[in-house]
C-alpha positions as CSV (number, residue, x, y, z in Angstrom):
1,M,91.1,98.3,105.0
2,I,90.9,97.5,108.7
3,E,90.7,100.0,111.5
4,L,90.4,99.3,115.2
5,Q,89.2,102.2,117.5
6,K,89.5,101.9,121.3
7,L,88.8,98.2,121.0
8,C,88.2,96.4,124.3
9,K,87.2,92.9,125.5
10,R,86.3,92.1,129.1
11,F,85.6,88.5,130.1
12,P,83.4,87.8,133.2
13,Q,84.9,85.8,136.1
14,N,83.4,83.7,138.8
15,S,84.6,86.3,141.3
16,G,82.4,88.8,139.6
17,Q,85.3,91.1,138.6
18,P,85.8,91.0,134.8
19,V,89.2,90.6,133.3
20,N,90.4,93.0,130.6
21,A,91.8,90.8,127.8
22,V,92.1,93.7,125.3
23,S,92.2,97.3,126.3
24,D,91.9,100.4,124.1
25,V,93.5,99.0,121.0
26,D,93.9,101.5,118.1
27,L,95.3,100.1,114.9
28,V,95.1,100.9,111.2
29,V,96.0,98.3,108.6
30,P,96.4,99.6,105.1
31,E,95.1,97.7,102.1
32,G,97.5,95.1,100.7
33,K,99.8,95.1,103.8
34,I,100.7,92.4,106.2
35,C,100.3,93.4,109.9
36,V,101.7,91.0,112.5
37,L,100.2,91.1,116.0
38,L,103.2,90.1,118.0
39,G,103.6,89.3,121.7
40,P,103.9,86.6,124.4
41,S,101.1,84.1,125.1
42,G,98.0,85.6,126.8
43,C,98.6,89.2,125.8
44,G,95.3,89.6,123.7
45,K,96.5,89.0,120.2
46,T,94.1,86.2,119.3
47,T,91.2,87.8,121.0
48,T,91.9,91.0,119.0
49,L,92.0,88.9,115.8
50,K,88.7,87.2,116.5
51,M,87.0,90.5,117.2
52,I,87.8,91.6,113.7
53,N,85.4,89.1,112.1
54,R,83.2,89.0,115.2
55,L,83.9,85.4,116.2
56,I,84.2,87.3,119.6
57,E,82.0,90.4,120.1
58,P,83.9,93.5,121.5
59,S,82.9,94.8,124.9
60,S,83.4,98.3,123.6
61,G,85.2,100.2,120.8
62,K,84.8,99.7,117.0
63,V,86.1,97.6,114.2
64,L,85.9,99.3,110.8
65,F,86.1,97.3,107.6
66,Q,86.5,99.4,104.5
67,G,85.3,102.3,106.6
68,K,82.1,100.6,107.8
69,D,81.4,99.6,111.4
70,T,81.2,95.8,111.5
71,A,78.6,96.0,114.3
72,D,76.2,97.1,111.6
73,M,76.9,94.2,109.4
74,D,75.4,90.7,109.3
75,P,78.1,88.4,111.0
76,V,77.8,85.6,108.4
77,A,78.1,88.0,105.5
78,L,81.0,89.7,107.2
79,R,82.9,86.5,107.7
80,R,82.6,85.6,104.0
81,R,84.9,88.7,103.4
82,F,87.6,87.1,105.5
83,G,89.8,84.1,105.0
84,Y,90.8,82.4,108.3
85,V,93.8,80.2,109.0
86,I,94.6,78.6,112.3
87,Q,97.6,76.7,113.7
88,Q,95.7,73.4,114.0
89,I,94.9,73.6,110.2
90,G,91.5,72.0,110.7
91,L,91.3,69.9,107.5
92,F,88.3,67.5,107.4
93,P,89.8,64.0,107.3
94,N,86.9,62.5,105.4
95,L,87.1,65.1,102.5
96,T,89.6,65.1,99.7
97,I,92.1,67.9,99.5
98,E,90.1,69.5,96.7
99,D,86.9,69.3,98.7
100,N,88.7,70.8,101.7
101,I,90.0,73.7,99.7
102,M,86.7,74.3,98.0
103,L,84.5,74.0,101.0
104,V,83.5,77.7,101.2
105,P,83.2,78.3,97.4
106,R,80.8,75.2,97.3
107,L,78.7,76.8,100.1
108,L,78.7,80.0,98.1
109,G,77.2,78.1,95.1
110,W,80.3,78.0,92.8
111,D,79.8,75.3,90.0
112,K,82.1,72.3,90.0
113,K,84.2,73.4,87.0
114,K,85.0,76.8,88.6
115,R,85.8,75.1,91.9
116,H,88.2,72.7,90.3
117,T,90.0,75.4,88.3
118,R,90.4,77.5,91.4
119,A,91.7,74.6,93.4
120,C,94.3,73.9,90.7
121,E,95.4,77.5,90.6
122,L,95.9,77.6,94.4
123,M,97.8,74.3,94.5
124,E,100.2,75.6,91.9
125,M,100.9,78.7,94.1
126,V,102.3,76.5,96.8
127,A,104.2,74.1,94.4
128,L,101.9,71.1,94.9
129,D,100.9,69.2,91.8
130,P,97.1,69.3,91.5
131,K,96.9,66.0,89.5
132,R,98.9,64.3,92.2
133,Y,97.4,65.7,95.4
134,L,93.8,67.0,94.9
135,Q,92.1,63.6,95.2
136,R,94.2,62.6,98.2
137,Y,93.0,62.7,101.8
138,P,94.7,64.8,104.5
139,R,96.2,61.7,106.2
140,A,98.3,61.0,103.0
141,M,100.0,64.4,103.2
142,S,102.8,65.6,105.5
143,G,102.3,68.3,108.2
144,G,103.9,70.9,106.1
145,Q,101.8,70.1,103.0
146,Q,98.6,70.2,105.2
147,Q,99.6,73.6,106.4
148,R,99.9,74.8,102.9
149,I,96.5,73.5,102.2
150,G,95.2,75.3,105.2
151,V,96.6,78.6,103.9
152,I,95.2,78.3,100.3
153,R,91.8,77.1,101.6
154,A,91.5,80.5,103.3
155,L,92.2,82.1,99.8
156,A,89.7,79.9,97.9
157,A,86.8,82.3,97.8
158,D,89.2,85.3,97.1
159,A,88.4,87.2,100.3
160,P,90.1,90.6,100.4
161,V,91.3,90.0,104.0
162,L,93.2,87.1,105.5
163,L,93.2,86.5,109.3
164,M,96.0,84.1,110.4
165,D,96.4,82.8,114.0
166,E,99.9,81.3,114.5
167,P,99.5,79.7,111.0
168,F,103.0,78.2,110.9
169,G,103.6,77.5,114.6
170,A,103.0,73.8,114.4
171,V,105.4,73.2,111.5
172,D,109.0,72.2,112.0
173,P,111.6,74.9,111.4
174,I,112.8,73.7,108.0
175,N,109.3,73.4,106.5
176,R,108.2,76.6,108.2
177,G,110.8,78.7,106.4
178,Q,109.7,77.3,103.0
179,I,106.0,77.8,103.8
180,Q,106.7,81.4,104.8
181,D,108.5,81.9,101.5
182,D,105.6,80.4,99.6
183,F,103.2,82.6,101.5
184,L,105.2,85.8,100.6
185,A,105.3,84.8,97.0
186,M,101.5,84.4,97.0
187,Q,101.2,87.8,98.8
188,R,103.3,89.5,96.1
189,S,101.0,88.1,93.5
190,L,97.6,88.6,95.3
191,G,98.2,91.7,97.4
192,K,95.8,90.6,100.2
193,T,95.4,92.6,103.5
194,V,96.7,90.2,106.1
195,L,96.5,90.3,109.9
196,M,98.7,87.6,111.5
197,V,99.1,86.5,115.1
198,S,102.6,85.4,116.1
199,H,104.9,85.2,119.1
200,D,108.0,84.7,116.9
201,I,110.0,87.9,116.3
202,D,111.9,86.4,113.4
203,E,108.7,85.4,111.6
204,A,107.3,88.9,112.2
205,I,110.4,90.5,110.8
206,K,110.3,88.3,107.7
207,L,106.6,88.7,106.9
208,G,105.3,91.9,108.4
209,D,105.0,95.3,106.7
210,L,103.8,96.5,110.0
211,I,104.2,95.0,113.5
212,A,102.0,95.7,116.5
213,V,103.6,94.6,119.7
214,F,101.1,93.6,122.4
215,R,101.6,93.5,126.2
216,Q,98.8,92.7,128.7
217,G,96.1,93.5,126.2
218,R,97.5,96.8,124.9
219,I,99.6,97.8,121.9
220,V,102.9,99.2,123.2
221,Q,104.5,99.9,119.8
222,C,103.3,99.7,116.3
223,A,105.8,100.4,113.5
224,T,107.8,98.7,110.7
225,A,110.2,95.9,111.7
226,D,113.3,98.1,111.2
227,E,111.9,100.9,113.4
228,I,111.0,98.4,116.2
229,L,114.5,96.8,116.1
230,A,116.3,100.1,115.8
231,N,114.2,102.1,118.3
232,P,112.2,99.8,120.7
233,A,109.6,101.9,122.6
234,D,110.5,100.5,126.0
235,D,112.4,97.8,127.9
236,F,109.7,95.3,127.3
237,V,109.9,95.7,123.5
238,A,113.7,95.7,123.6
239,S,113.7,92.5,125.7
240,F,111.0,90.8,123.5
241,V,112.7,91.4,120.2
242,G,116.0,90.1,121.6
243,Q,119.5,91.3,122.5
244,D,120.6,90.5,119.0
245,R,118.1,93.0,117.5
246,T,121.0,94.9,115.7
247,L,122.0,91.7,113.9
248,K,118.4,91.1,113.0
249,R,118.3,94.4,111.2
250,L,120.9,93.0,108.7
251,L,118.0,91.3,106.9
252,L,116.0,94.5,106.6
253,V,118.6,97.1,105.5
254,Q,119.7,97.2,101.9
255,A,123.2,97.9,100.6
256,S,121.9,101.1,98.9
257,Q,120.7,102.5,102.2
258,V,124.1,102.2,103.7
259,A,125.8,103.6,100.6
260,G,123.4,106.4,100.5
261,I,124.5,108.0,103.7
262,K,128.0,108.7,102.4
263,Q,129.1,111.0,99.6
264,T,129.8,109.0,96.5
265,L,133.2,109.9,95.0
266,T,134.7,108.3,91.9
267,A,137.6,108.8,89.4
268,T,138.1,108.1,85.7
269,L,140.9,106.3,83.9
270,D,142.5,109.6,82.8
271,S,142.3,111.2,86.3
272,T,145.8,112.2,87.4
273,L,147.1,110.6,90.6
274,S,147.9,114.0,92.1
275,T,144.3,115.1,91.7
276,I,143.0,111.8,93.1
277,F,145.3,112.0,96.1
278,G,144.0,115.4,96.9
279,V,140.4,114.1,96.9
280,M,141.3,111.1,99.0
281,D,143.3,113.2,101.5
282,D,140.5,115.8,101.8
283,N,137.9,113.0,102.4
284,D,140.1,110.7,104.5
285,L,139.8,107.8,102.0
286,L,142.0,104.8,101.6
287,H,140.8,104.0,98.1
288,L,138.7,105.4,95.3
289,T,136.6,103.6,92.7
290,V,137.4,104.2,89.0
291,V,134.4,104.2,86.6
292,D,134.0,104.5,82.8
293,K,131.8,107.1,81.0
294,Q,128.7,105.0,81.6
295,G,129.4,104.7,85.3
296,L,130.5,101.1,85.3
297,P,133.2,100.3,87.9
298,L,136.5,99.4,86.3
299,G,138.7,99.0,89.4
300,Y,140.1,101.1,92.2
301,I,143.1,103.1,93.3
302,R,144.8,102.8,96.7
303,R,145.8,105.8,98.6
304,R,149.4,104.8,98.9
305,D,149.6,104.5,95.1
306,A,147.9,107.8,94.5
307,K,150.4,109.4,96.9
308,I,153.1,108.8,94.3
309,G,151.5,111.6,92.3
310,K,152.8,110.5,88.9
311,G,150.7,109.2,86.0
312,T,147.0,108.5,85.8
313,C,144.6,106.0,87.4
314,Q,145.0,103.7,84.4
315,D,148.7,103.2,85.5
316,H,147.8,101.8,89.0
317,L,144.3,100.4,88.5
318,L,143.5,97.4,90.7
319,P,140.7,94.9,89.9
320,I,137.5,94.9,92.1
321,P,137.0,91.3,93.2
322,I,133.3,91.6,94.3
323,T,130.4,94.0,94.1
324,S,127.0,94.2,95.8
325,L,123.7,94.8,94.2
326,A,121.8,97.8,95.5
327,D,118.9,95.7,97.0
328,D,121.2,93.1,98.6
329,N,120.5,93.0,102.4
330,L,123.3,93.6,104.8
331,R,123.5,89.9,105.8
332,V,124.4,89.0,102.2
333,V,126.8,91.9,102.0
334,L,128.7,91.0,105.2
335,S,128.8,87.3,104.2
336,R,130.5,88.2,100.9
337,L,132.9,90.6,102.5
338,Y,134.0,87.9,105.0
339,E,134.1,85.3,102.2
340,H,136.5,87.4,100.2
341,N,138.4,88.9,103.1
342,M,137.4,92.4,102.1
343,T,136.5,95.4,104.3
344,W,134.5,97.2,101.5
345,M,133.0,96.7,98.1
346,P,131.2,98.9,95.5
347,V,127.4,98.9,95.2
348,V,126.0,98.7,91.7
349,D,122.4,99.2,90.4
350,A,120.5,96.9,88.1
351,Q,122.4,98.1,85.1
352,G,125.8,97.5,86.8
353,C,126.5,101.2,87.3
354,Y,128.4,102.4,90.4
355,S,126.1,103.9,93.1
356,G,128.3,104.0,96.1
357,E,130.0,101.5,98.4
358,V,129.6,99.6,101.6
359,S,132.2,98.8,104.2
360,Q,132.3,97.1,107.6
361,D,132.7,100.6,109.2
362,Y,129.8,102.1,107.1
363,I,127.5,99.3,108.2
364,A,128.4,99.7,111.9
365,D,127.9,103.4,111.6
366,Y,124.5,103.0,110.0
367,L,123.2,100.4,112.5
368,N,124.3,102.6,115.4
369,S,123.0,105.8,114.0
370,G,119.3,105.2,114.8
371,I,118.4,105.8,111.1
372,T,115.7,103.5,109.8
373,S,114.5,102.8,106.4
374,T,111.6,105.1,105.4
375,P,108.3,103.3,105.9
376,P,105.8,103.1,103.1
377,I,103.9,106.4,102.9
378,D,100.5,104.8,103.7
379,L,101.9,103.6,107.0
380,I,102.7,107.2,108.1
381,P,99.9,109.0,110.0
382,A,98.4,111.7,107.9
383,D,99.3,114.4,110.5
384,K,103.0,113.6,110.4
385,E,105.6,114.5,107.9
386,P,107.5,111.5,106.4
387,A,111.2,111.2,107.4
388,A,113.9,112.1,104.9
389,N,114.7,109.3,102.6
390,V,118.2,108.4,103.6
391,A,118.3,105.5,101.1
392,Q,118.7,107.8,98.1
393,A,122.3,107.8,96.8
394,A,124.3,110.9,96.9
395,P,125.4,112.6,93.7
396,T,128.4,111.1,91.9
397,H,131.5,113.4,91.6
398,N,133.9,112.3,88.8
């Protein structure tokens, strides 16, 4: 959808020596993805964003929109293809909320009924009652509510690309989290291509499919959040994302990904303890999950009970107090393990079938291994082979 090629911006100075605000930026943003331009203040993020819709003209390089050079397009027509959201919101105080939202569609000639219908749809997306709020003025709304209006105003004309410059930076932390959640819900429904400027690593991790880390006008690393946290390109990136970057990954890694790096072994109710102990001894296991014929977990056997060697699993079956869903993130998993004073628990799929297990040791091994979740295929350069998908569960052996 958007491609930047060797994009540069030089600003003249009184001294006569121009300053390079942006230098040789290359970036590809696939359709329907959120790309966060991340970095400290003054590193060129906002300048890059404004060059995309030609609010600032590049000094050199190209911006391609749907494969076409934007330098060959009419600037006004180009900007109609982009929604734009800024930190200061910029609502007009003398216009109602409906008129603020529908400003661009009105300029485009939409009739009143169509504008009203669209305004109601957008208000409902951010959980604001149209009947209650559309005829109010901005001063009658909270800062968080105004920020929501600023976001949906950029969506009013249904532009395919949304440009956002620190859109939630002025909102208090409690409201910011809710607005981010609202935005992600809208994105799942609408599938816009989004470029967002931020200096907040937690926001970038939460929202970004792709993160481009800027330093002094250049991109020093561009990858998924998990890749940046697991394998920062240099000391600057490592320092910027924080010393707790391993803990930040807990939100990005799913239980199935950890379970998938270990061989999945199970038993059945009629499995003999002597057989089970041999399996546990060969694989250095302290327990083994017992499943039924459909693969549903029934309980587990402890190594010390299997060592007795008499009877079947049914005779020494212990209940499983907790399980994890395959798509639970590791933060949820660890929270539940600590809550129940457990060191491990089974992972089940949407049908409740056993698909492996997670443990405190498995999680530590995964986070320290350098393995990252496989990025979406359209984020991988065409000349590179995708990494092996480590998230797939290993075969089950009964």
